BADRENLO-329793 format. One line per 3 residues: number of its first residue (from 1); their letters; for each residue z, y, x of C-alpha. Coordinates in nm, 2 decimals, always signed. Layout:
! residues N
NUM = a = Z,Y,X; ...
! end
This chain:
! residues 426
1 = mdy = -0.59,+1.27,-2.42; -0.45,+1.33,-2.07; -0.07,+1.26,-2.10
4 = tin = +0.19,+1.40,-1.86; +0.31,+1.18,-1.57; +0.63,+1.11,-1.76
7 = tkc = +0.44,+0.94,-2.04; +0.21,+0.76,-1.80; +0.51,+0.60,-1.63
10 = vqa = +0.60,+0.44,-1.96; +0.26,+0.38,-2.12; -0.03,+0.38,-1.87
13 = gyt = -0.21,+0.07,-1.75; -0.17,-0.16,-2.05; -0.25,-0.10,-2.42
16 = pen = -0.19,-0.41,-2.64; -0.44,-0.49,-2.91; -0.34,-0.59,-3.26
19 = gep = -0.08,-0.87,-3.25; -0.07,-0.88,-2.86; +0.25,-0.87,-2.66
22 = rqi = +0.41,-0.52,-2.64; +0.53,-0.58,-2.29; +0.29,-0.66,-2.01
25 = pii = +0.25,-1.04,-2.01; +0.32,-1.24,-1.69; +0.01,-1.45,-1.63
28 = qst = +0.17,-1.70,-1.40; -0.15,-1.89,-1.33; -0.34,-1.95,-1.01
31 = tyk = -0.67,-2.02,-1.18; -0.88,-1.96,-1.50; -1.10,-2.18,-1.71
34 = ydt = -1.46,-2.11,-1.81; -1.70,-2.29,-2.04; -2.00,-2.29,-1.81
37 = sed = -2.08,-2.25,-1.44; -2.31,-1.96,-1.54; -2.01,-1.77,-1.68
40 = mgk = -1.82,-1.82,-1.36; -2.12,-1.74,-1.15; -2.14,-1.39,-1.30
43 = lfd = -1.79,-1.33,-1.16; -1.88,-1.44,-0.81; -2.19,-1.22,-0.83
46 = lea = -1.97,-0.92,-0.94; -2.19,-0.89,-1.25; -1.90,-0.94,-1.50
49 = egy = -1.53,-0.86,-1.51; -1.28,-1.14,-1.52; -1.06,-1.37,-1.31
52 = fys = -1.12,-1.69,-1.13; -0.84,-1.72,-0.87; -0.52,-1.52,-0.85
55 = rlq = -0.55,-1.47,-0.47; -0.81,-1.21,-0.55; -0.70,-1.07,-0.89
58 = npt = -0.46,-1.14,-1.17; -0.43,-0.97,-1.51; -0.06,-0.88,-1.47
61 = ndy = -0.12,-0.73,-1.13; -0.42,-0.53,-1.26; -0.23,-0.38,-1.55
64 = vaa = +0.04,-0.25,-1.30; -0.22,-0.13,-1.05; -0.39,+0.06,-1.33
67 = kit = -0.06,+0.23,-1.41; -0.01,+0.34,-1.05; -0.37,+0.45,-1.03
70 = ale = -0.31,+0.67,-1.34; +0.01,+0.81,-1.19; -0.17,+0.91,-0.86
73 = ggt = -0.48,+1.04,-1.04; -0.71,+0.79,-0.87; -1.01,+0.59,-1.00
76 = sgm = -0.92,+0.24,-0.89; -0.63,+0.05,-0.74; -0.49,-0.28,-0.63
79 = lts = -0.15,-0.44,-0.56; -0.06,-0.61,-0.23; +0.23,-0.83,-0.12
82 = sgq = +0.40,-0.55,+0.07; +0.37,-0.19,+0.18; +0.27,-0.31,+0.53
85 = aan = -0.01,-0.52,+0.38; -0.13,-0.21,+0.18; -0.15,+0.01,+0.49
88 = ffa = -0.32,-0.27,+0.69; -0.58,-0.33,+0.42; -0.64,+0.04,+0.36
91 = vfn = -0.72,+0.10,+0.73; -0.90,-0.23,+0.81; -1.12,-0.20,+0.50
94 = ice = -1.32,+0.07,+0.68; -1.25,-0.02,+1.04; -1.36,-0.30,+1.27
97 = ags = -1.34,-0.39,+1.64; -1.46,-0.07,+1.82; -1.33,+0.17,+1.56
100 = hiv = -1.08,+0.45,+1.62; -0.83,+0.62,+1.39; -0.62,+0.94,+1.41
103 = sss = -0.27,+0.91,+1.29; +0.03,+1.13,+1.26; +0.29,+1.02,+1.51
106 = siy = +0.57,+1.07,+1.26; +0.54,+0.75,+1.06; +0.75,+0.44,+0.98
109 = ggt = +0.81,+0.23,+1.29; +0.66,-0.08,+1.14; +0.34,+0.11,+1.06
112 = ynl = +0.34,+0.26,+1.41; +0.35,-0.09,+1.56; +0.08,-0.21,+1.32
115 = lav = -0.15,+0.06,+1.44; -0.05,+0.08,+1.80; +0.00,-0.29,+1.88
118 = tmk = -0.14,-0.53,+1.63; -0.46,-0.35,+1.53; -0.52,-0.26,+1.89
121 = kmg = -0.54,-0.63,+1.96; -0.80,-0.65,+1.69; -1.01,-0.38,+1.87
124 = vdv = -0.91,-0.08,+1.66; -0.78,+0.21,+1.87; -0.55,+0.49,+1.76
127 = tfv = -0.47,+0.84,+1.87; -0.13,+0.97,+1.76; -0.10,+1.34,+1.70
130 = dpd = +0.21,+1.56,+1.64; +0.22,+1.63,+1.26; +0.29,+1.99,+1.36
133 = cte = -0.01,+2.03,+1.58; -0.26,+2.31,+1.54; -0.59,+2.26,+1.37
136 = eel = -0.76,+2.28,+1.72; -0.53,+2.01,+1.86; -0.59,+1.79,+1.55
139 = naa = -0.97,+1.82,+1.58; -0.95,+1.74,+1.95; -0.81,+1.40,+1.87
142 = fke = -1.13,+1.28,+1.69; -1.39,+1.07,+1.86; -1.74,+0.96,+1.78
145 = ntr = -1.60,+0.62,+1.65; -1.32,+0.77,+1.44; -1.32,+0.62,+1.10
148 = avf = -1.00,+0.74,+0.93; -0.70,+0.96,+0.94; -0.35,+0.84,+0.85
151 = ges = -0.02,+1.00,+0.77; +0.29,+0.97,+0.55; +0.36,+1.24,+0.29
154 = ian = +0.73,+1.23,+0.38; +0.78,+1.02,+0.69; +1.03,+0.73,+0.71
157 = pal = +1.29,+0.80,+0.86; +1.20,+1.13,+1.03; +1.15,+1.31,+0.69
160 = tvl = +0.86,+1.50,+0.83; +0.66,+1.66,+0.55; +0.28,+1.62,+0.62
163 = die = +0.06,+1.92,+0.58; -0.19,+1.72,+0.37; -0.45,+2.00,+0.34
166 = kfa = -0.46,+2.05,+0.71; -0.51,+1.68,+0.78; -0.76,+1.64,+0.49
169 = kaa = -0.97,+1.94,+0.62; -0.99,+1.79,+0.97; -1.08,+1.44,+0.83
172 = hah = -1.35,+1.57,+0.61; -1.49,+1.79,+0.88; -1.55,+1.48,+1.08
175 = gvp = -1.68,+1.27,+0.79; -1.39,+1.03,+0.74; -1.13,+0.98,+0.47
178 = liv = -0.76,+1.07,+0.48; -0.52,+0.79,+0.40; -0.17,+0.90,+0.29
181 = dnt = +0.13,+0.67,+0.25; +0.31,+0.83,-0.05; +0.61,+0.59,-0.07
184 = fpt = +0.90,+0.84,-0.05; +0.81,+1.12,-0.29; +0.61,+0.89,-0.53
187 = pvn = +0.35,+1.05,-0.76; +0.63,+1.19,-0.97; +0.70,+1.45,-0.69
190 = lrp = +0.37,+1.46,-0.50; +0.01,+1.34,-0.57; -0.17,+1.36,-0.24
193 = iew = -0.52,+1.32,-0.40; -0.47,+1.66,-0.56; -0.43,+1.81,-0.21
196 = gad = -0.74,+1.64,-0.05; -0.63,+1.29,+0.04; -0.88,+1.02,-0.03
199 = ivt = -0.68,+0.69,-0.03; -0.31,+0.66,-0.12; -0.08,+0.37,-0.03
202 = hst = +0.27,+0.27,-0.13; +0.55,+0.04,-0.05; +0.63,-0.03,-0.41
205 = tky = +0.94,-0.21,-0.28; +1.11,+0.13,-0.26; +1.14,+0.39,-0.54
208 = mdg = +0.87,+0.24,-0.76; +1.06,-0.08,-0.80; +1.38,+0.11,-0.74
211 = hga = +1.62,-0.18,-0.77; +1.57,-0.39,-0.45; +1.42,-0.67,-0.66
214 = alg = +1.06,-0.73,-0.55; +0.85,-0.67,-0.24; +0.51,-0.51,-0.30
217 = gai = +0.25,-0.26,-0.20; -0.03,-0.07,-0.37; -0.36,+0.10,-0.26
220 = idg = -0.52,+0.37,-0.48; -0.86,+0.52,-0.43; -0.91,+0.88,-0.52
223 = gkf = -1.28,+0.81,-0.59; -1.40,+1.14,-0.43; -1.51,+1.03,-0.08
226 = dwm = -1.89,+1.00,-0.05; -1.93,+0.68,+0.16; -2.31,+0.69,+0.14
229 = aha = -2.32,+1.04,+0.28; -2.16,+0.89,+0.60; -2.33,+0.55,+0.57
232 = dkf = -2.36,+0.52,+0.95; -1.98,+0.53,+0.99; -1.91,+0.27,+0.71
235 = pgl = -2.16,-0.01,+0.73; -1.91,-0.24,+0.55; -1.94,-0.03,+0.24
238 = ctp = -2.29,+0.10,+0.28; -2.49,-0.21,+0.39; -2.53,-0.55,+0.22
241 = dds = -2.23,-0.78,+0.26; -2.37,-1.12,+0.36; -2.04,-1.28,+0.29
244 = yhg = -2.06,-1.17,-0.08; -2.42,-1.23,-0.20; -2.56,-0.93,-0.02
247 = vty = -2.38,-0.67,-0.24; -2.38,-0.31,-0.11; -2.04,-0.19,-0.25
250 = aek = -2.11,+0.19,-0.23; -2.44,+0.15,-0.41; -2.32,-0.09,-0.68
253 = fgk = -1.97,+0.06,-0.75; -2.01,+0.42,-0.64; -1.75,+0.65,-0.50
256 = ega = -1.50,+0.55,-0.77; -1.49,+0.18,-0.72; -1.65,+0.08,-0.39
259 = fit = -1.34,+0.09,-0.17; -1.11,-0.12,-0.39; -1.39,-0.37,-0.48
262 = kct = -1.46,-0.44,-0.12; -1.09,-0.45,-0.04; -1.04,-0.71,-0.31
265 = sql = -1.36,-0.91,-0.27; -1.34,-0.93,+0.11; -0.99,-0.86,+0.26
268 = mrd = -0.78,-1.01,-0.02; -1.02,-1.31,-0.04; -0.99,-1.37,+0.34
271 = lgc = -0.63,-1.27,+0.41; -0.45,-1.34,+0.08; -0.18,-1.08,+0.08
274 = aqs = -0.14,-1.10,-0.29; +0.16,-0.98,-0.49; +0.30,-1.24,-0.73
277 = pqs = +0.26,-1.17,-1.11; +0.64,-1.20,-1.14; +0.69,-0.93,-0.88
280 = afi = +0.43,-0.71,-1.05; +0.62,-0.75,-1.38; +0.94,-0.65,-1.21
283 = lnl = +0.76,-0.35,-1.05; +0.64,-0.23,-1.39; +0.99,-0.23,-1.52
286 = gle = +1.08,+0.00,-1.24; +0.78,+0.23,-1.30; +0.88,+0.28,-1.66
289 = slh = +1.19,+0.47,-1.55; +1.05,+0.63,-1.23; +1.02,+0.97,-1.38
292 = vrm = +1.38,+0.96,-1.50; +1.52,+0.83,-1.17; +1.34,+1.05,-0.91
295 = prh = +1.51,+1.38,-1.03; +1.85,+1.21,-0.99; +1.77,+1.08,-0.64
298 = ven = +1.66,+1.44,-0.54; +1.97,+1.59,-0.70; +2.20,+1.35,-0.51
301 = gqa = +2.01,+1.39,-0.18; +2.02,+1.77,-0.20; +2.39,+1.77,-0.28
304 = vae = +2.48,+1.53,+0.00; +2.26,+1.72,+0.25; +2.43,+2.05,+0.16
307 = fle = +2.78,+1.90,+0.19; +2.70,+1.74,+0.53; +2.55,+2.06,+0.67
310 = khd = +2.88,+2.24,+0.62; +3.10,+1.96,+0.77; +3.25,+2.03,+1.11
313 = kve = +3.20,+1.66,+1.23; +2.82,+1.67,+1.17; +2.59,+1.79,+1.45
316 = fvn = +2.28,+1.84,+1.23; +2.13,+1.74,+0.90; +1.77,+1.66,+0.83
319 = ypt = +1.65,+1.71,+0.47; +1.32,+1.89,+0.40; +1.45,+2.11,+0.11
322 = lps = +1.74,+2.26,+0.31; +1.65,+2.62,+0.39; +1.75,+2.55,+0.75
325 = nky = +1.49,+2.27,+0.78; +1.17,+2.32,+0.98; +0.97,+2.18,+0.70
328 = yet = +1.13,+2.39,+0.43; +0.82,+2.61,+0.37; +0.59,+2.31,+0.37
331 = akk = +0.82,+2.13,+0.13; +0.82,+2.42,-0.10; +0.44,+2.40,-0.11
334 = ylp = +0.39,+2.03,-0.16; +0.73,+1.93,-0.31; +0.84,+2.20,-0.56
337 = ngg = +1.04,+1.94,-0.75; +1.20,+1.80,-0.44; +1.11,+1.50,-0.22
340 = cgv = +1.34,+1.20,-0.23; +1.70,+1.09,-0.19; +1.69,+1.00,+0.18
343 = vsf = +1.90,+1.22,+0.42; +1.95,+1.17,+0.79; +2.22,+1.33,+1.00
346 = elk = +2.38,+1.31,+1.34; +2.76,+1.28,+1.39; +2.94,+1.45,+1.67
349 = ggr = +3.10,+1.18,+1.88; +2.79,+0.96,+1.91; +2.79,+0.58,+1.87
352 = aaa = +3.17,+0.55,+1.84; +3.18,+0.81,+1.56; +2.89,+0.64,+1.38
355 = ekf = +3.05,+0.30,+1.40; +3.38,+0.44,+1.26; +3.20,+0.62,+0.98
358 = mkn = +3.00,+0.32,+0.87; +3.31,+0.09,+0.87; +3.49,+0.32,+0.63
361 = lkl = +3.21,+0.37,+0.37; +3.31,+0.21,+0.04; +3.04,+0.31,-0.21
364 = aai = +2.74,+0.32,+0.03; +2.63,-0.03,+0.14; +2.51,-0.10,+0.49
367 = eth = +2.15,-0.22,+0.45; +1.81,-0.21,+0.61; +1.67,-0.06,+0.30
370 = vad = +1.60,+0.28,+0.14; +1.49,+0.42,-0.20; +1.71,+0.21,-0.42
373 = art = +1.92,+0.27,-0.73; +2.23,+0.19,-0.52; +2.32,+0.41,-0.22
376 = ccl = +2.26,+0.25,+0.11; +2.32,+0.35,+0.47; +2.21,+0.26,+0.82
379 = npa = +2.30,+0.36,+1.18; +1.99,+0.27,+1.38; +2.18,+0.25,+1.71
382 = tst = +2.39,-0.04,+1.59; +2.12,-0.22,+1.38; +1.74,-0.17,+1.39
385 = hrq = +1.75,-0.01,+1.74; +2.05,-0.18,+1.89; +1.84,-0.31,+2.18
388 = mnd = +1.82,+0.04,+2.32; +2.09,+0.22,+2.52; +2.20,+0.58,+2.44
391 = eql = +1.95,+0.74,+2.68; +1.66,+0.54,+2.54; +1.77,+0.63,+2.19
394 = aaa = +1.78,+1.00,+2.27; +1.44,+0.98,+2.43; +1.30,+0.82,+2.11
397 = gip = +1.45,+1.10,+1.90; +1.71,+0.87,+1.75; +2.05,+0.98,+1.89
400 = agl = +2.33,+0.71,+1.89; +2.52,+0.91,+1.62; +2.23,+0.92,+1.38
403 = iri = +2.29,+0.80,+1.02; +2.03,+0.75,+0.76; +2.16,+0.75,+0.40
406 = scg = +1.95,+0.68,+0.09; +2.12,+0.84,-0.20; +2.10,+0.63,-0.51
409 = led = +2.17,+0.70,-0.88; +2.55,+0.72,-0.87; +2.74,+1.04,-0.95
412 = knd = +2.69,+1.29,-0.67; +3.06,+1.38,-0.66; +3.15,+1.01,-0.60
415 = lia = +2.89,+0.99,-0.32; +3.03,+1.30,-0.15; +3.38,+1.18,-0.19
418 = dia = +3.29,+0.85,-0.02; +3.12,+1.03,+0.26; +3.41,+1.27,+0.30
421 = qal = +3.67,+1.00,+0.33; +3.45,+0.81,+0.58; +3.42,+1.13,+0.79
424 = dai = +3.79,+1.19,+0.77; +3.84,+0.85,+0.93; +3.66,+0.95,+1.25
! end
């Protein structure tokens, strides 16, 4: 029976047998014992399922990865130590020195640097495109060596809503997969695979955990991209892997399992960005209430955005489901139940007004974090981007008076009252 996503949040990924623990067990072990070398050898040959070292796989992690896979409607998945690790693995699993990717320019700054700086040093080139570009402009960004397209479903912190179908159409026309970071809406509000995405990534640190307790990331394969149909572009998946007994992943594990198996057997083996079983256990506790929490985050975000838009000390408000927002129609298509609880807005009065506002907040905490049960707030000009002057900030699209607020699970009237008194202090 195919249950609704609400039930999957609670039940998917782990079904205890008779007399087994009802809660997912924490397998806090680095290694696993076998009776014979032959038994272990079958694991190394990928002929049997099992565990031999927790840097590659761990039962607790696999239970939780299976739940997220079910939520996204994928065929296989894995956990990583952070969202950054998830995005790096997802891209590098199909790229190598000499490869090229196309990416939306409206993505998290850390991911932008990963693609533009760090991966460039590794020989992987990137072309950034405006997410609002025409189909012709998007297709013009592809090269002979393009191997993937990347974007964020709702960008952090720009709150751009990606036209997934447009980007998927272009990616598939050029024989490459679309990778979508779906951290902000979560699969409760958007499942990119249903709109044509091939690989989905998450910073599970955000809404999935939801309580600021454990770092983590996830990669989910939709299981639909035909690697062998484009074998010349993806030799790592479609030719024998000499570092792993000559296995050809796309042949042995098919469309449904090749990507994650290679990512685990090769990248996790060599780079070791494993999530701890304790963190995976904490993540699962968050997932069990994700379907209950997300509607409240959306309700609070909408209420705060509507309040701010009417306030005379606010220059503009950026929230995709406001009718005045440029992404309103796109949001109605992809996010009929709302997106997330993150709102950004610019205060009249610039840096001085922002500093005064931040100092007078009482309920909202100043943090470099978003997507938490507790409301948190940030002024980039005085924190993450404080090395830039006002002119540089404006050029980067981050005015000095910009505030990013992540609305938690508190009562919306209390949040608005806190924001109102902080605005009154300006």
